[in-house]
C-alpha positions in Angstrom: 0.0 0.0 0.0 1.5 3.4 -1.0 2.1 6.0 1.6 1.6 8.7 -1.0 -1.1 11.2 0.1 -4.5 10.8 -1.5 -5.2 13.3 -4.2 -8.4 15.1 -4.0 -10.3 14.7 -7.2 -13.3 16.8 -6.4 -13.8 20.3 -7.6 -15.4 23.2 -5.7 -18.9 22.0 -6.6 -18.2 18.6 -5.2 -17.9 16.9 -8.5 -15.6 13.9 -8.6 -12.8 14.3 -11.3 -12.0 11.5 -13.9 -10.0 8.7 -12.5 -8.2 8.2 -15.7 -4.5 8.7 -16.0 -4.5 11.4 -18.5 -4.7 14.9 -17.4 -6.3 16.1 -20.7 -9.8 14.8 -20.0 -12.6 17.2 -19.1 -15.7 17.0 -17.0 -18.8 19.1 -16.5 -18.4 22.0 -14.2 -22.0 21.2 -12.7 -23.5 18.5 -10.8 -26.2 16.3 -12.4 -28.8 17.8 -10.3 -28.0 21.3 -11.6 -28.2 20.6 -15.3 -31.0 21.9 -17.5 -32.9 23.7 -14.8 -34.3 26.2 -17.3 -37.4 24.7 -19.2 -38.2 25.4 -22.7 -40.8 28.2 -22.7 -43.2 26.5 -25.3 -43.1 23.1 -23.3 -43.5 25.0 -20.0 -46.6 26.7 -21.3 -48.1 23.3 -22.4 -47.2 21.8 -19.2 -49.0 24.6 -17.2 -52.0 24.2 -19.2 -52.2 20.4 -18.4 -51.6 21.3 -14.7 -54.4 23.8 -14.7 -56.8 21.3 -16.4 -56.0 18.5 -13.8 -55.6 20.8 -10.7 -58.1 23.6 -11.3 -60.6 21.8 -13.6 -59.8 24.6 -16.1 -60.5 24.6 -19.8 -57.5 24.4 -21.9 -58.8 26.9 -24.6 -59.2 29.6 -21.8 -55.9 28.9 -20.1 -53.6 28.5 -23.1 -53.8 32.0 -24.5 -52.7 33.5 -21.1 -49.7 31.1 -20.9 -48.6 31.9 -24.4 -48.6 35.6 -23.6 -47.0 35.0 -20.3 -44.1 33.2 -21.8 -43.8 35.7 -24.7 -44.5 32.9 -27.4 -45.4 33.7 -31.0 -45.2 32.2 -34.4 -43.9 28.5 -34.5 -43.3 28.6 -30.8 -47.0 29.3 -30.0 -48.1 26.8 -32.5 -45.8 24.2 -30.9 -47.2 25.0 -27.4 -50.7 24.7 -28.8 -50.2 21.3 -30.5 -48.4 20.0 -27.5 -51.0 20.9 -25.0 -54.0 20.0 -27.0 -52.5 16.8 -28.4 -51.5 15.6 -25.0 -55.1 16.2 -23.8 -56.7 14.5 -26.8 -54.4 11.4 -26.6 -54.5 11.1 -22.8 -56.4 7.8 -22.9 -53.9 6.1 -25.3 -50.8 7.6 -23.8 -51.8 6.6 -20.3 -52.4 3.0 -21.6 -48.9 3.1 -23.0 -47.3 4.6 -20.0 -49.1 2.1 -17.7 -46.8 -0.5 -19.5 -43.7 1.4 -18.9 -44.1 2.4 -15.2 -43.6 -0.1 -12.3 -46.6 1.1 -10.3 -50.2 2.0 -11.1 -50.4 5.4 -12.8 -52.8 6.7 -10.0 -49.8 6.3 -7.6 -47.8 8.8 -9.6 -47.6 12.5 -8.6 -50.0 14.0 -11.1 -47.4 16.6 -12.1 -45.0 13.7 -13.2 -47.7 12.0 -15.1 -48.6 15.3 -17.0 -44.8 15.7 -18.0 -44.9 12.0 -19.1 -48.0 12.7 -21.1 -46.2 15.7 -22.9 -43.2 13.5 -23.5 -45.3 10.7 -24.9 -47.1 13.0 -27.3 -43.7 14.4 -28.7 -42.3 10.9 -29.1 -45.3 9.3 -30.7 -47.3 11.9 -32.5 -45.0 14.9 -33.2 -42.1 15.4 -35.6 -39.8 16.0 -32.7 -36.4 13.9 -32.8 -36.4 11.4 -30.0 -33.3 12.9 -28.3 -34.8 16.4 -28.2 -38.1 15.1 -26.9 -36.3 13.2 -24.1 -33.9 15.9 -23.2 -36.3 18.7 -23.2 -39.1 16.9 -21.2 -36.4 15.7 -18.6 -35.2 19.3 -18.5 -38.7 20.4 -17.9 -39.3 17.9 -15.2 -36.0 18.9 -13.4 -37.0 22.6 -13.7 -40.5 22.4 -12.4 -40.8 19.1 -10.3 -37.3 18.2 -9.3 -34.1 16.3 -10.0 -35.4 13.0 -8.5 -38.7 12.8 -10.5 -36.7 13.8 -13.6 -34.8 10.6 -13.5 -38.1 8.7 -13.4 -39.4 10.8 -16.5 -36.2 9.9 -18.3 -36.4 6.2 -17.5 -40.0 5.8 -18.5 -39.9 7.8 -21.7 -36.9 5.8 -22.9 -39.2 2.7 -22.6 -41.8 4.5 -24.6 -39.3 5.0 -27.5 -39.0 1.3 -27.9 -42.1 1.3 -30.3 -43.8 3.8 -32.6 -47.5 4.6 -31.9 -48.8 1.9 -34.3 -46.7 -0.8 -32.7 -47.9 0.4 -29.3 -51.5 0.3 -30.4 -51.0 -3.1 -31.9 -49.7 -4.4 -28.6 -52.6 -2.7 -26.5 -55.2 -4.2 -28.9 -53.8 -7.7 -28.6 -56.6 -9.8 -27.1 -59.2 -7.0 -27.0 -62.3 -8.2 -28.8 -65.0 -5.7 -28.1 -65.3 -3.3 -31.1 -66.1 -0.2 -28.9 -63.1 -1.1 -26.6 -60.8 -1.3 -29.5 -62.0 2.1 -31.0 -61.7 3.6 -27.6 -58.0 2.6 -27.3 -57.0 3.3 -30.9 -58.7 6.8 -31.0 -58.2 7.8 -27.3 -61.8 8.3 -26.3 -63.7 6.8 -23.3 -65.5 3.7 -24.3 -69.0 5.1 -23.3 -68.4 8.0 -25.6 -67.6 5.7 -28.5 -70.8 3.8 -27.9 -72.9 7.0 -27.6 -71.5 8.3 -30.9 -72.2 5.2 -32.7 -75.7 5.3 -31.4 -76.0 8.9 -32.4 -75.0 8.3 -36.0 -77.7 5.8 -36.4 -80.3 8.0 -34.6 -79.4 10.8 -37.0 -79.6 8.7 -40.2 -76.0 7.9 -40.8 -74.2 4.6 -41.0 -72.7 3.3 -37.8 -69.5 2.2 -39.6 -68.6 5.9 -39.8 -67.7 5.8 -36.2 -64.0 5.5 -36.8 -64.0 8.5 -39.2 -66.0 10.5 -36.6 -63.5 9.7 -33.8 -60.6 10.4 -36.1 -61.9 13.8 -36.9 -62.4 14.5 -33.2 -58.6 14.2 -32.9 -57.8 16.6 -35.6 -56.9 20.1 -34.7 -59.8 22.3 -35.9 -59.1 25.2 -38.3 -60.1 28.5 -37.1 -63.5 29.7 -38.4 -64.1 33.4 -38.8 -67.4 35.3 -39.5 -67.9 38.8 -40.6 -70.9 40.3 -38.8 -73.4 41.3 -41.4 -73.6 45.0 -42.2 -70.6 45.6 -40.0 -67.5 43.4 -40.8 -65.5 42.4 -43.7 -63.3 39.4 -44.4 -60.9 41.3 -46.7 -58.3 41.8 -44.3 -58.4 38.3 -43.2 -58.2 37.1 -46.9 -55.4 39.4 -47.5 -53.5 37.5 -44.6 -53.9 34.1 -45.8 -57.5 33.1 -45.0 -59.6 31.2 -47.4 -63.4 31.7 -48.0 -65.8 29.4 -46.2 -67.5 26.7 -48.0 -70.5 26.2 -45.7 -71.8 29.6 -44.7 -71.8 33.0 -46.3 -69.4 35.7 -44.9 -67.2 33.1 -43.3 -63.6 32.1 -43.7 -61.0 29.5 -42.6 -57.8 31.0 -41.0 -54.6 29.2 -40.5 -52.4 32.2 -40.5 -51.5 32.0 -36.7 -52.0 35.1 -34.7 -55.4 36.7 -35.1 -54.4 39.7 -33.0 -52.7 41.2 -36.1 -56.2 41.6 -37.7 -57.6 45.0 -36.9 -61.2 43.7 -37.6 -60.8 41.2 -34.8 -59.9 44.1 -32.4 -63.0 45.9 -33.5 -65.1 42.8 -33.0 -66.7 43.1 -36.4 -64.9 39.9 -37.5 -64.7 37.1 -34.8 -64.0 33.5 -34.3 -67.0 31.2 -34.5 -67.6 27.7 -35.7 -69.3 27.4 -39.0 -71.8 25.1 -37.5 -72.9 27.8 -35.0 -73.1 30.4 -37.7 -75.3 28.2 -39.8 -77.7 27.7 -37.0 -78.1 31.5 -36.3 -78.7 32.2 -40.0 -81.2 29.4 -40.4 -83.3 30.8 -37.5 -83.2 34.3 -39.2 -84.1 32.7 -42.6 -87.4 31.3 -41.7 -90.2 33.6 -43.4 -92.8 34.8 -40.8 -96.2 36.3 -41.3 -96.8 39.4 -39.3 -94.6 41.0 -36.6 -90.9 40.2 -36.6 -89.3 42.7 -34.3 -88.7 40.8 -31.0 -86.0 38.0 -31.0 -84.8 36.1 -27.9 -81.5 34.1 -27.2 -82.5 32.2 -24.2 -79.0 31.0 -23.3 -76.8 33.6 -24.7 -73.4 33.2 -23.0 -70.7 33.8 -24.1 -72.4 35.8 -26.9 -71.2 34.4 -30.2 -74.6 33.6 -31.6 -76.2 36.5 -30.0 -73.8 38.9 -31.8 -74.5 37.3 -35.1 -78.3 37.3 -34.5 -78.1 41.0 -33.4 -76.4 42.0 -36.6 -78.9 40.2 -38.7 -81.8 41.8 -36.6 -80.3 45.3 -36.9 -80.6 45.0 -40.7 -84.3 44.4 -40.2 -85.1 46.8 -37.4 -85.7 44.0 -34.9 -84.2 43.7 -31.4 -82.4 40.7 -29.7 -82.9 40.0 -26.0 -79.9 38.1 -24.9 -80.6 36.2 -21.7 -77.9 34.8 -19.6 -78.3 33.4 -15.9 -74.7 34.2 -14.8 -73.7 37.9 -14.3 -70.1 37.3 -15.2 -71.1 35.5 -18.4 -73.7 38.3 -19.1 -70.7 40.7 -19.2 -69.1 38.5 -21.8 -72.3 38.7 -23.9 -72.3 42.5 -23.5 -68.8 42.7 -24.8 -69.6 40.4 -27.7 -72.6 42.6 -28.6 -70.8 46.0 -28.4 -69.9 46.3 -32.1 -73.6 46.1 -33.0 -75.8 49.1 -32.8 -77.2 49.1 -29.2 -80.7 49.6 -30.4 -80.6 46.1 -31.7 -80.0 44.3 -28.5 -80.2 44.2 -24.7 -78.8 41.9 -22.2 -80.8 40.5 -19.3 -79.7 38.2 -16.4 -81.9 35.5 -15.1 -82.9 31.7 -15.3 -84.2 31.1 -18.8 -86.9 28.9 -17.3 -88.8 32.1 -15.9 -89.9 32.6 -19.4 -92.4 29.8 -18.8 -94.6 32.5 -17.1 -94.4 35.3 -19.6 -97.4 37.3 -20.4 -98.9 36.5 -23.9 -98.4 40.2 -25.1 -94.8 39.8 -24.4 -94.0 36.8 -26.5 -91.2 36.7 -29.0 -91.2 36.3 -32.8 -87.9 34.3 -33.0 -86.2 32.4 -30.2 -83.0 30.3 -30.1 -82.3 27.8 -27.3 -78.8 26.7 -27.6 -79.1 24.6 -24.6 -76.3 23.7 -22.0 -75.3 20.3 -23.1 -72.6 17.6 -22.6 -70.5 19.2 -25.4 -69.8 15.9 -27.1 -70.0 17.7 -30.4 -67.0 20.0 -29.7 -64.4 17.4 -28.5 -62.1 18.8 -31.2 -62.0 22.2 -29.5 -62.2 21.1 -26.0 -60.1 18.0 -25.7 -60.2 17.7 -22.0 -64.0 17.4 -21.9 -64.0 13.8 -23.2 -62.2 12.7 -19.8 -64.5 14.8 -17.6 -67.9 13.7 -18.8 -69.8 10.7 -17.5 -73.0 9.1 -18.7 -74.6 10.4 -15.5 -74.1 14.0 -16.9 -76.4 13.2 -19.8 -79.4 12.5 -17.6 -78.9 15.7 -15.5 -78.6 17.8 -18.7 -81.7 16.5 -20.5 -83.9 17.6 -17.6 -82.6 21.2 -17.8 -82.8 21.0 -21.6 -86.4 19.9 -21.5 -87.3 22.7 -19.0 -85.7 25.4 -21.1 -87.3 24.3 -24.3 -90.7 24.3 -22.6 -90.0 27.8 -21.4 -89.0 28.8 -24.9 -92.2 27.4 -26.4 -94.2 29.3 -23.8 -92.4 32.5 -24.8 -93.0 32.0 -28.5 -95.9 33.7 -30.2 -98.1 31.6 -32.5 -96.5 31.7 -35.9 -93.2 32.4 -34.7 -90.2 30.1 -35.0 -87.9 28.5 -32.4 -84.6 27.0 -32.9 -83.6 24.2 -30.5 -79.8 23.5 -30.7 -77.1 21.6 -28.9 -73.5 21.1 -29.5 -74.0 17.3 -28.9 -75.4 14.6 -31.2 -76.3 12.4 -28.3 -79.9 11.2 -29.0 -81.0 11.8 -25.4 -79.9 15.5 -25.7 -81.4 16.0 -29.2 -84.2 13.9 -30.5 -85.5 12.6 -27.1 -85.8 16.2 -25.8 -87.5 17.4 -28.9 -89.9 14.5 -28.9 -90.8 15.1 -25.3 -91.3 18.8 -25.9 -93.5 18.4 -28.8 -95.7 15.9 -27.0 -96.1 18.3 -24.1 -97.1 21.2 -26.3 -100.2 20.7 -28.3 -99.9 22.9 -31.5 -96.1 22.9 -31.5 -95.0 21.6 -35.0 -91.5 20.7 -36.4 -90.6 22.6 -39.6 -88.6 21.2 -42.5 -85.2 22.3 -40.8 -83.1 20.9 -43.5 -85.0 22.9 -46.2 -84.4 26.1 -44.3 -80.8 25.3 -43.6 -80.1 24.7 -47.2 -81.4 28.1 -48.2 -78.5 29.7 -46.2 -75.8 27.0 -46.7 -73.4 27.6 -49.5 -74.2 25.0 -52.1 -77.0 23.4 -50.1 -76.8 19.7 -49.8 -77.0 19.5 -45.9 -78.9 16.3 -45.2 -81.9 16.2 -42.8 -83.4 13.4 -40.8 -87.3 13.0 -41.2 -89.1 13.1 -37.9 -92.2 11.0 -37.2 -94.2 14.3 -37.0 -93.2 14.9 -40.7 -90.7 17.7 -40.2 -86.9 17.2 -40.4 -84.0 17.9 -38.1 -80.3 18.6 -39.0 -77.2 17.1 -37.4 -73.9 18.4 -38.5 -70.7 16.2 -38.1 -67.0 17.1 -37.9 -66.0 14.2 -40.3 -68.7 15.3 -42.8 -69.0 19.2 -42.5 -65.8 20.1 -40.8 -67.9 21.7 -38.1 -68.7 20.9 -34.5 -71.4 18.3 -34.2 -74.3 20.7 -33.9 -78.0 19.6 -33.8 -80.8 21.9 -35.0 -84.5 21.7 -34.9 -86.8 24.5 -36.0 -90.3 24.6 -34.4 -93.3 26.7 -34.9 -96.5 27.2 -32.9 -99.9 26.9 -34.7 -102.7 29.3 -33.8 -104.5 27.9 -30.7 -101.3 26.3 -29.3 -101.4 25.7 -25.6 -98.6 26.0 -23.1 -96.4 22.9 -22.4 -97.9 20.5 -19.9 -96.1 18.6 -17.2 -95.6 14.9 -17.6 
């Protein structure tokens, strides 16, 4: 044993020097726990969105814009953060199934913050054109920066297991031995199984082939193109078209915009051009297009928040000298409605706050000529735009909502004058929220009659050709679909009251 004193091979940070004999070798000046503590801003923004969704029950589409601004993102970085956040939320079911095979404990035992980081990493590795080394390094760096050095090691180890297969191979492994068609589709397209079954039922109920279910689920997972509308008599799409927008193919005065930052459009700042799904635009225009005999001055939006349809209806009403009453039960949402309506001449609208069911008791001389009930619903038709919703909803939610929908429709029918027109709409194709609510309301209201909704829709739809479903009463309803019309899955039924119609009865 040598009596030579031991040489200290540690630097000031406590890092052990190389034990090799050469004095020319180099080593990092920082300890492993100190590396990459600064997270990439785009990935950090996406991570914060996922955390808000899980911890605060927030909506991604409301949280994301503020996170993008807070981190100073624009252009490609903002687009990357958007795709990463929304993609991880859409694919959560599939990614969790894959991660469950790469983690040595049940996922529910993981810290939710770690699980969100893993979901972001899985989406980059399996569904984005991000090199594996970049996806791994950046996700581990993110975990180290916001969760800690210890958890970052777990993230690194799990994501390295994820890289062993591509998405198709992982899906093949997960489907091995799964016989039930709905369960297979749920895994492959990352939807809860109950939603797969409900959507297949909805296709059939609305006159389509059940075999379209795969196309529908696939469309749910596509990032929707931004739809613009120019308010009639107020807005113009010229500026948007000059900046890369393309004319809409379903509705007049609409456009598709994939140019990124909408804030550079002055018409957006003025509120005369706005973002609104083409399906919603079509519903509002259809209500306004039904010819009426007699008075046509008093219109009602029974469930107006946050104000998109109300603004379009008010602009249409202003051109005819009519007025829209926009009803919203919550004051904070009523303020959103007022903001949405401000570009329209104030003589064409007013906002009232209260439960829409109170219109069940409206005096006969105060009834309205046109009413829209865009009822609170499950939102199953807007899963493209609200990807987190598919993981929040349960079958039990449908039963609770249908009771409210029926009560609101009854109130609207009571508030409609004979000869007027009522639009019942939902952003859900679920038969319980659409056809069943309609059937019950018609049964309860003698003299209420379903119109040929499809015929009216095709008078305002560009090119026509929107199919309707014939109802037992002789009228038609319209159900839009993301895989057919590139819209949200909006339902519409146009109803009128014959002379002598009586108020809805209970039971």
